[in-house]
C-alpha positions in Angstrom: -8.1 56.6 117.9 -4.4 57.1 116.7 -6.2 59.0 113.1 -8.8 60.5 114.9 -6.4 62.5 117.0 -4.3 63.6 113.9 -7.4 64.9 112.3 -8.9 66.4 115.1 -4.9 68.3 115.3 -5.4 69.1 112.0 -8.6 70.6 111.5 -7.9 73.1 115.6 -4.0 74.0 113.7 -5.9 74.5 110.0 -8.7 77.2 112.3 -5.3 78.5 114.3 -3.4 80.1 110.9 -7.2 81.3 109.2 -8.3 82.9 112.7 -4.2 84.4 113.3 -2.8 85.3 110.1 -5.4 88.2 109.7 -4.2 89.7 112.8 -0.2 88.8 112.0 -0.7 90.6 108.2 -2.9 93.4 110.0 -4.4 94.4 106.5 -7.1 92.5 105.1 -6.5 92.6 101.6 -3.5 90.5 102.3 -5.0 87.8 104.1 -7.5 87.8 100.9 -4.3 87.2 98.7 -3.3 84.9 100.1 -6.5 82.9 100.6 -7.3 84.1 96.6 -3.6 81.9 96.0 -4.3 79.5 98.3 -8.1 78.9 98.0 -7.2 77.4 94.6 -4.1 75.8 95.1 -5.9 74.2 97.7 -8.6 72.0 95.8 -5.9 69.9 94.1 -3.6 69.6 97.4 -7.3 67.9 98.4 -7.7 66.3 95.7 -4.2 64.6 95.4 -4.2 63.8 99.6 -7.7 61.6 99.1 -7.0 60.3 95.9 -3.4 59.1 96.1 -4.2 57.9 100.3 -7.5 55.5 98.7 -5.0 54.2 95.7 -2.0 53.3 97.1 -3.9 51.9 101.0 -5.9 50.0 98.6 -2.7 48.7 96.2 -0.9 47.7 99.4 -3.4 46.2 102.1 -4.2 44.0 98.8 -1.1 41.8 99.3 1.5 43.1 101.9 4.2 41.1 101.2 5.1 43.8 98.0 4.4 46.5 99.7 7.4 48.4 99.4 7.3 47.6 95.7 3.9 49.1 95.8 5.3 52.3 97.6 7.8 52.8 95.3 5.7 52.1 91.6 3.4 54.7 93.6 6.1 56.9 94.4 7.1 57.2 90.9 3.6 57.8 89.5 2.9 61.1 92.3 6.1 62.1 90.8 4.7 61.7 87.1 1.3 63.4 88.5 2.6 65.8 90.9 5.2 67.0 88.9 3.1 67.6 85.7 0.5 69.6 88.0 3.9 71.3 89.8 5.1 72.1 86.6 1.6 73.2 85.0 1.4 75.8 87.8 4.3 77.0 87.4 4.5 77.9 83.4 0.6 79.1 83.6 1.3 81.2 87.2 1.1 84.3 84.6 -2.4 83.1 82.7 -3.6 82.4 86.7 -2.6 85.9 87.5 -4.0 87.3 84.3 -7.0 85.1 84.8 -7.5 86.9 87.8 -6.3 90.3 87.0 -3.7 90.2 89.4 -0.3 90.3 88.1 1.0 89.5 92.1 -0.5 86.1 91.8 2.2 85.0 89.4 4.9 84.7 92.3 2.8 83.7 94.7 1.4 80.7 92.8 5.1 79.7 92.1 5.7 79.2 94.8 2.9 77.0 95.9 3.4 74.9 92.9 6.6 73.4 95.7 3.1 72.3 98.1 1.6 70.5 95.2 4.6 68.4 94.1 4.9 67.5 97.6 1.8 66.6 98.6 1.6 64.2 95.8 4.4 61.7 96.8 3.5 62.5 100.9 0.6 61.2 99.9 2.0 58.2 98.9 3.8 57.3 101.8 1.5 58.0 103.8 -1.2 55.6 101.8 1.6 53.0 102.7 1.6 53.4 106.4 -2.2 53.6 106.2 -2.8 50.2 103.7 -0.4 48.1 106.6 -2.5 49.6 109.1 0.2 51.2 110.4 -1.9 53.7 111.8 0.2 55.6 114.7 3.2 55.8 112.4 0.8 57.9 110.1 -0.6 59.6 112.6 3.3 60.9 113.4 3.8 62.3 110.3 0.7 63.7 110.5 0.7 65.7 113.4 4.5 66.7 112.4 3.3 68.1 109.4 0.2 70.6 110.8 3.1 71.8 112.9 5.8 72.2 110.4 2.5 73.9 108.3 1.5 75.9 111.1 5.2 77.3 112.4 5.7 77.7 108.3 2.4 79.5 107.5 3.4 82.0 110.4 6.6 82.9 110.7 6.9 83.3 107.3 3.7 86.0 107.5 4.9 87.0 110.8 8.3 87.7 109.2 6.8 90.7 107.4 7.1 89.1 103.6 3.5 89.7 103.3 1.1 86.8 101.1 4.1 85.8 99.9 6.0 85.2 103.4 2.6 82.6 104.3 2.5 81.0 100.8 6.6 79.8 101.3 6.4 79.0 104.8 3.9 76.6 103.1 6.1 75.3 101.1 8.9 74.9 103.7 7.1 72.6 105.6 5.5 70.5 102.5 9.1 69.8 101.4 10.5 69.0 104.7 7.7 66.6 105.7 8.0 65.1 102.0 11.9 64.4 103.7 10.7 62.9 107.0 8.9 61.6 105.4 11.2 59.3 102.7 13.8 59.7 105.2 11.6 57.6 108.1 9.3 55.7 105.6 12.1 54.8 102.9 11.8 55.0 99.3 10.5 51.1 98.7 11.9 48.6 96.7 12.3 47.7 92.8 10.0 44.7 91.6 9.1 42.3 89.1 7.0 42.5 86.5 4.7 40.4 88.0 5.0 41.9 91.5 3.6 45.4 90.6 0.6 47.2 90.0 -0.9 47.5 86.4 -0.8 51.2 85.6 -3.8 50.7 83.3 -5.7 49.8 86.5 -4.0 52.4 89.2 -4.9 55.4 87.3 -8.8 53.2 86.6 -9.3 53.1 89.8 -8.0 56.9 90.7 -9.4 58.8 87.8 -13.4 58.8 89.2 -12.5 59.8 92.5 -10.2 62.6 91.2 -12.9 63.7 88.8 -15.5 63.3 92.4 -12.9 64.9 94.5 -11.6 67.9 92.0 -15.7 68.5 91.7 -16.7 68.7 95.2 -13.1 70.3 96.3 -14.5 72.9 93.6 -17.7 74.0 95.1 -16.1 74.6 98.5 -13.5 76.8 97.2 -14.4 78.1 93.9 -16.5 81.4 94.8 -13.3 82.8 96.3 -11.9 83.1 92.4 -15.1 84.1 90.9 -15.9 86.7 93.6 -11.7 87.7 93.1 -12.1 88.4 89.8 -15.7 89.9 89.4 -14.6 91.8 92.4 -11.9 93.4 91.0 -14.1 93.7 87.3 -16.5 95.9 88.9 -13.6 97.6 91.1 -12.7 98.8 87.3 -15.1 99.7 86.5 -15.9 102.4 89.1 -12.8 104.4 87.3 -10.4 103.4 90.6 -6.7 102.6 89.5 -5.5 99.0 88.6 -3.2 98.0 92.1 -6.3 100.0 94.3 -8.4 97.7 91.9 -6.4 94.8 93.4 -6.0 95.5 96.9 -10.0 96.3 97.2 -11.4 93.2 95.1 -8.2 91.6 97.4 -9.6 92.8 100.6 -13.3 91.3 99.9 -11.8 88.3 99.2 -10.0 88.2 102.9 -14.1 89.2 104.9 -15.5 86.6 102.4 -12.9 83.8 103.6 -13.4 84.6 107.1 -16.9 83.8 107.2 -15.5 80.7 105.1 -13.8 80.1 108.4 -17.4 79.4 110.3 -19.9 78.3 107.7 -17.8 75.3 107.0 -17.6 74.2 110.9 -20.9 72.1 109.8 -18.5 70.6 107.0 -16.3 69.5 109.7 -18.8 68.2 112.6 -20.4 65.8 109.6 -17.6 64.6 107.4 -16.5 61.8 109.7 -20.1 60.3 109.7 -18.7 59.2 105.2 -16.8 57.1 107.2 -19.5 55.2 108.8 -21.2 54.8 106.0 -19.8 53.9 103.3 -18.7 50.4 104.4 -22.0 50.1 106.0 -24.0 50.7 102.6 -20.8 49.1 100.7 -21.4 46.0 102.7 -25.8 46.4 102.7 -26.1 46.1 99.2 -23.1 43.4 98.4 -24.7 41.3 100.4 -28.0 42.2 98.9 -29.9 43.1 101.8 -31.8 45.7 100.6 -34.0 46.5 103.9 -30.4 47.1 105.7 -29.3 49.8 102.7 -32.3 51.2 103.1 -32.7 51.8 106.7 -28.8 53.1 107.3 -29.5 55.8 104.3 -32.3 56.8 106.2 -31.0 56.8 110.2 -27.7 58.3 108.5 -29.8 61.3 106.5 -32.1 62.2 109.0 -29.3 61.9 112.3 -27.1 64.5 109.7 -29.5 67.0 108.6 -30.7 67.4 113.0 -27.0 68.3 114.0 -26.5 70.5 110.8 -30.0 72.4 112.0 -29.0 72.9 115.3 -25.4 74.4 114.6 -26.0 76.1 111.9 -29.2 78.3 113.1 -27.2 79.3 115.8 -24.0 80.5 114.0 -26.5 82.2 110.9 -28.9 83.8 113.9 -25.7 85.6 115.6 -23.6 85.7 112.9 -22.3 88.7 114.2 -21.1 87.8 116.8 -19.8 85.1 115.3 -16.9 86.9 113.3 -16.4 88.8 116.7 -15.1 85.8 118.3 -11.5 85.5 116.5 -11.6 88.8 113.6 -10.7 92.3 114.0 -13.4 94.4 114.1 -13.6 95.3 109.5 -14.1 91.3 109.1 -18.3 91.8 110.4 -18.2 92.8 106.9 -18.4 89.3 106.0 -21.1 88.3 108.4 -23.9 88.9 106.2 -22.1 86.5 104.4 -22.0 84.0 106.2 -25.5 84.3 108.0 -27.1 82.6 104.4 -23.6 80.1 103.5 -23.8 79.0 107.3 -27.2 76.7 105.0 -25.9 76.3 102.6 -23.0 73.9 103.6 -25.4 73.3 105.6 -27.1 71.8 102.6 -23.1 70.7 101.4 -22.5 68.0 104.2 -26.2 66.4 103.8 -25.1 66.2 99.7 -22.0 64.9 100.9 -23.2 62.3 102.9 -25.8 61.6 100.4 -23.3 60.9 97.7 -21.0 58.8 99.8 -24.1 56.1 100.2 -24.7 56.7 96.0 -20.8 55.7 95.8 -21.0 53.0 98.2 -24.1 50.9 96.7 -21.5 51.2 93.3 -23.1 54.4 91.6 -19.7 56.6 91.1 -20.6 58.2 88.1 -24.1 59.4 89.6 -21.9 60.8 93.0 -19.3 62.6 90.4 -22.1 64.2 87.9 -24.1 66.1 91.1 -20.7 67.2 92.1 -19.5 68.5 88.3 -23.3 70.2 87.9 -23.3 71.2 91.3 -19.9 73.4 90.5 -20.7 75.0 87.4 -23.7 76.4 89.3 -21.7 77.5 92.2 -19.8 79.3 89.3 -22.3 81.1 87.2 -25.1 81.8 90.2 -22.0 83.2 91.6 -20.8 85.3 88.9 -24.4 86.1 87.7 -25.3 87.7 91.4 -21.9 89.2 92.1 -21.4 91.4 89.6 -25.7 92.1 89.2 -25.1 93.6 93.1 -22.2 95.5 92.4 -19.3 97.0 94.6 -19.6 96.8 98.0 -20.8 94.6 100.7 -23.8 93.8 99.6 -21.6 91.4 97.1 -20.3 89.7 99.9 -24.0 88.0 100.6 -24.4 87.9 96.9 -21.3 85.6 97.0 -22.7 83.9 99.3 -25.9 82.8 97.6 -24.2 81.9 94.8 -23.2 79.3 96.9 -25.5 78.2 98.6 -28.3 77.8 96.0 -25.3 75.4 94.1 -24.9 73.7 97.0 -28.8 73.2 97.6 -28.9 71.4 93.7 -26.5 69.0 95.4 -28.7 68.2 97.9 -31.4 68.0 96.1 -30.5 65.6 92.9 -28.3 63.2 95.1 -31.6 63.0 97.4 -34.0 62.5 93.3 -31.3 59.9 93.3 -31.0 58.4 96.3 -35.1 58.0 96.6 -35.0 56.2 92.5 -32.4 53.9 93.6 -33.7 52.6 97.5 -37.2 54.7 97.9 -36.1 56.6 100.8 -34.9 59.9 101.9 -35.4 61.9 105.2 -39.1 62.1 106.4 -40.9 65.1 105.7 -42.3 65.3 108.8 -38.4 65.3 110.3 -37.7 68.2 107.9 -40.8 69.9 109.2 -40.0 69.7 112.8 -36.0 70.2 111.8 -37.7 73.9 109.9 -39.4 74.5 113.7 -36.3 73.8 115.1 -33.9 75.5 112.9 -36.0 78.3 113.6 -36.3 78.8 117.2 -33.0 78.5 117.1 -31.9 81.4 114.7 -34.3 83.2 116.8 -33.7 83.0 119.8 -29.4 83.5 118.9 -30.7 86.2 117.4 -33.1 87.8 119.5 -29.8 87.9 122.6 -26.9 91.4 122.0 -24.0 89.3 120.6 -22.3 92.8 119.9 -18.9 91.2 122.1 -17.3 87.4 122.3 -19.0 86.5 125.1 -22.3 87.5 124.7 -21.9 85.6 121.0 -21.1 82.5 123.3 -23.7 82.8 125.0 -25.8 83.2 122.3 -24.6 80.3 120.3 -26.1 78.2 124.0 -29.4 79.9 123.9 -29.5 79.5 120.6 -28.0 75.4 120.1 -30.7 74.8 123.1 -34.1 76.0 121.7 -33.2 73.7 118.7 -32.5 71.4 120.6 -35.7 71.7 122.9 -37.8 71.8 119.9 -37.0 68.7 118.3 -37.1 67.1 122.0 -40.8 67.8 123.0 -41.7 67.3 119.0 -40.6 64.1 119.8 -37.9 64.1 116.5 -34.8 63.7 118.7 -35.5 59.9 121.1 -33.4 57.9 123.2 -32.4 56.0 120.5 -30.4 59.4 118.4 -28.6 60.1 121.7 -26.6 56.7 121.6 -26.1 57.0 117.7 -24.9 60.5 118.2 -22.7 58.7 120.7 -21.1 56.6 118.6 -20.5 59.0 115.5 -18.4 61.6 118.3 -16.7 58.3 119.4 -15.7 57.4 116.0 -14.4 60.6 115.4 
């Protein structure tokens, strides 16, 4: 419950930053510049957090008597890994800036490299607390960091320094929480050779997690970088000056990032299910319970599909109103992209559950390969579609379409692996009923006027209710499903 509370607090703070920054900046181009910088860095930091916490937690939990030794070893390894990545970002920042055709990125990326180094070490401390089941301390640290991060980013932007102020505020918060965590928890202790985990085993455990998480986060976030590069090229081709082209591209990136904020909601809702699915399938497969494995996978996938579509469909139908809930009028340019992208994220969320099932069944390499292929599709589809769409708001729809294509590919490939391995997936009848429910939710939300925040909420509520009613009338949603949903919500 402590960790769940901290996670909810983190998500709320994250949305607060994304919703308030555009108003503090005043110009979409500054929000776009900040988003282009931090979305790229977030791919690395998210991987560091997940891989490091899981690794340190695993080795600490194996023998808590040597927890302090394992923490010291984890900090040393993460200082090497995080230091290498941070130094690489700092040194190659000009190369990244040239790749994205924006010289302003050089100093922003260099400041953001502090975040990467701080995250690497902070994750080792959190992993140690997790491995010792000190969930209360872990939650307090995470809540403190969420608060510092929000205050730092918004405070830095409020100083009138633009994107660089927000990034510097983020870096300051990351360095501060690292200092607090090390003072509070400590640096661990030196151990003998026999007490230490072999480095080969440590890195061998982390490598597949790194591979999968890089691809997973890349699928979610790489489209911003592709859009920024492509939009700048298109603006330059239209005879715009260099700075005007960069500013225009950043403006469109800002609109697209605003659309992502709401499009990612289904993923945030369903991600908790992966923490339930993984241990259940791992246990079922380890004891040879094939029927239990198949049942768990099918129920998890089916329940996820229903939950995702009843949220995604109304959001898509009332996309213009949804954007007005938090953003200034100019950001409505991203509404058509939201209408498409939210369904892509729904497919991606199903893939995340499927990939968790595949990994839980002892096939993490298959999940990583699927994620890698899908990432490649996202990059290629985005580049081709955006360049074909040309400069204008239509390229935001093109970017959303390209990302959605890659996400659907991930779902199809993972479904194929699950069906071949276990002989089950989501029943065809469920797909049909879920599609009918989604159509009803979309139509209801779209038909209602949603040109104000209040009416947007009404449209969402009516659309959601319409979808659920269709599922009940068609008897797709049963009494047992309500019990299952409540269990997931309680666990989250």
